[in-house]
C-alpha positions as CSV (number, residue, x, y, z in Angstrom):
1,M,11.8,-16.1,12.5
2,A,12.3,-19.9,12.6
3,K,14.5,-21.6,15.2
4,T,16.4,-24.8,14.5
5,L,15.9,-27.8,16.8
6,Y,17.7,-31.2,16.7
7,S,15.2,-33.5,18.3
8,V,16.1,-37.2,18.7
9,S,15.6,-40.3,20.8
10,M,18.8,-41.7,22.2
11,S,19.9,-44.8,24.1
12,L,21.4,-44.2,27.6
13,D,24.8,-45.0,26.1
14,G,24.5,-42.2,23.5
15,Y,23.3,-43.9,20.3
16,I,20.4,-42.6,18.2
17,A,20.4,-45.7,15.9
18,G,21.8,-49.2,16.4
19,P,24.4,-50.9,14.1
20,G,23.6,-50.5,10.5
21,G,21.0,-47.7,11.2
22,D,18.7,-50.2,13.1
23,M,15.8,-48.3,14.7
24,S,13.8,-51.4,15.9
25,W,15.2,-50.8,19.4
26,L,13.0,-47.7,19.7
27,T,9.7,-49.5,18.9
28,D,9.3,-50.9,22.4
29,H,9.9,-47.4,23.9
30,L,7.4,-45.4,21.8
31,G,4.5,-44.2,23.9
32,P,2.7,-41.1,24.9
33,N,5.1,-38.2,25.6
34,P,3.2,-34.9,26.3
35,L,6.3,-32.9,25.5
36,V,6.6,-34.4,22.0
37,G,2.8,-33.9,21.5
38,E,3.2,-30.2,22.3
39,L,6.3,-29.9,20.1
40,L,4.6,-31.3,17.0
41,G,2.4,-28.2,16.8
42,D,5.4,-26.0,17.0
43,I,7.3,-27.6,14.0
44,G,7.0,-25.7,10.7
45,A,9.4,-27.8,8.6
46,L,11.8,-30.7,8.7
47,L,15.4,-30.8,7.5
48,V,16.2,-34.5,7.1
49,G,19.4,-36.3,6.2
50,A,19.3,-38.8,3.3
51,T,20.2,-41.7,5.6
52,T,17.4,-40.9,8.0
53,Y,14.9,-40.4,5.2
54,G,15.7,-43.7,3.6
55,G,16.5,-45.6,6.8
56,D,14.8,-47.9,9.2
57,D,11.4,-46.8,10.5
58,P,10.5,-47.6,14.1
59,H,6.8,-47.2,13.0
60,K,7.2,-49.7,10.1
61,D,4.6,-52.1,11.6
62,D,1.9,-49.5,12.3
63,E,-0.3,-47.1,10.4
64,G,2.3,-44.3,10.8
65,A,4.8,-46.1,8.7
66,G,6.9,-43.9,6.4
67,K,5.5,-40.7,8.0
68,A,7.3,-38.1,10.1
69,F,6.8,-38.8,13.8
70,G,4.8,-41.9,13.0
71,G,2.2,-39.8,11.2
72,G,1.9,-37.3,14.1
73,W,3.2,-34.4,11.9
74,D,2.6,-33.3,8.4
75,G,4.3,-30.5,6.5
76,P,7.2,-29.5,4.3
77,Q,10.3,-31.8,4.5
78,Y,13.6,-31.0,2.9
79,V,15.8,-34.0,2.4
80,V,19.6,-33.3,1.9
81,T,20.9,-35.7,-0.6
82,H,23.4,-36.1,-3.5
83,H,20.9,-38.4,-5.2
84,P,17.7,-36.3,-5.4
85,G,14.3,-38.0,-6.0
86,R,11.3,-36.3,-7.4
87,D,9.8,-33.5,-5.4
88,S,6.1,-33.9,-4.4
89,D,3.5,-32.0,-2.4
90,N,5.5,-31.5,0.8
91,L,8.7,-33.4,0.0
92,F,11.7,-31.5,-1.5
93,F,15.2,-32.9,-2.3
94,V,18.0,-30.4,-1.8
95,P,21.7,-30.7,-2.7
96,D,23.2,-29.3,0.5
97,V,22.5,-28.3,4.1
98,A,22.7,-24.6,3.5
99,T,20.1,-24.7,0.7
100,G,17.8,-27.0,2.6
101,L,18.1,-25.0,5.8
102,D,17.3,-21.7,4.0
103,A,14.2,-23.3,2.4
104,A,13.1,-25.0,5.6
105,E,13.4,-21.8,7.6
106,A,11.4,-19.8,5.0
107,A,8.7,-22.5,5.1
108,A,8.7,-22.8,8.9
109,G,7.9,-19.1,9.5
110,D,8.1,-18.5,13.2
111,K,8.0,-22.2,14.1
112,Y,10.8,-24.7,14.5
113,V,12.8,-26.3,11.7
114,N,13.2,-29.8,13.2
115,I,16.5,-31.4,12.2
116,M,16.5,-35.2,11.7
117,G,19.9,-37.0,11.3
118,A,23.1,-36.8,13.3
119,D,25.3,-35.6,10.4
120,I,22.8,-33.0,9.3
121,A,22.6,-31.7,12.9
122,R,26.4,-31.6,13.1
123,Q,26.6,-29.6,9.9
124,V,23.9,-27.1,11.0
125,L,25.8,-26.7,14.3
126,E,29.1,-26.2,12.5
127,A,27.4,-23.5,10.4
128,G,26.4,-21.7,13.6
129,R,22.8,-22.2,12.9
130,L,21.6,-24.8,15.5
131,D,19.6,-23.2,18.3
132,E,18.3,-26.0,20.5
133,I,18.6,-29.8,21.1
134,L,15.9,-32.0,22.5
135,T,17.2,-35.4,23.5
136,I,14.7,-38.1,24.7
137,V,16.8,-40.5,26.6
138,V,15.4,-44.1,26.5
139,P,16.3,-46.7,29.1
140,V,18.2,-49.1,26.8
141,L,21.9,-49.7,26.1
142,L,22.7,-50.4,22.4
143,G,26.5,-50.8,22.7
144,D,27.1,-49.6,19.2
145,G,25.6,-47.6,16.4
146,T,25.2,-43.9,15.4
147,P,26.2,-41.6,18.2
148,L,24.2,-38.5,19.0
149,F,27.0,-36.2,18.1
150,R,30.6,-36.2,16.8
151,G,32.6,-33.1,16.6
152,R,34.0,-30.3,18.8
153,T,33.0,-29.4,22.4
154,V,29.7,-27.5,22.5
155,Q,28.4,-25.8,25.6
156,L,24.7,-26.3,26.3
157,E,22.3,-24.6,28.6
158,R,19.4,-26.8,30.0
159,I,16.1,-25.1,29.4
160,H,13.8,-28.1,30.2
161,H,13.8,-31.5,31.7
162,S,10.9,-33.9,32.4
163,A,10.2,-37.6,32.6
164,V,7.6,-40.0,31.2
165,P,7.5,-43.7,32.0
166,Q,9.5,-44.7,28.9
167,A,12.0,-41.8,28.7
168,N,13.6,-38.7,30.1
169,N,13.3,-35.5,28.1
170,L,16.3,-33.2,28.1
171,W,16.0,-29.9,26.2
172,F,19.0,-27.6,25.7
173,K,19.9,-24.2,24.2
174,V,23.1,-24.2,22.2
175,S,25.3,-21.8,24.1
176,S,28.5,-21.8,22.1
177,R,28.3,-21.7,18.4
């Protein structure tokens, strides 16, 4: 059975995107991260918010532009949107989080459904269906932008932490749903 994981890079002051959805801040901090490398093989499907799907790409100036994890992952992606595009090989547009999550879990099998987008993660959490959160804390202060999370208090249990030169990896299990 699939597990859900909200994985995200975040500035030290708690933002996952800068003002206006700017992701250029992350480009200087991309680099080898063994934890992410291992995780990619454990992801069976993506559930992506429309803003994230259509937003700024920190890989826009390299060969991974427009691809999940800079081209490091390939598989079914379910984009939650009120303005669906045309489905293609591994890209599916869905009208709501519940529909997308059900489809992504079925596609993921016993792997992770990786959640991409703060609002989608909040909705999955509110539905009681978010299992884990991986936050990769990057040494930069953005001062404004999209916060990691908005909503009620949520208890987390740390299940892993590690550091690489460009970031600290913090992995949590969602304790209170």
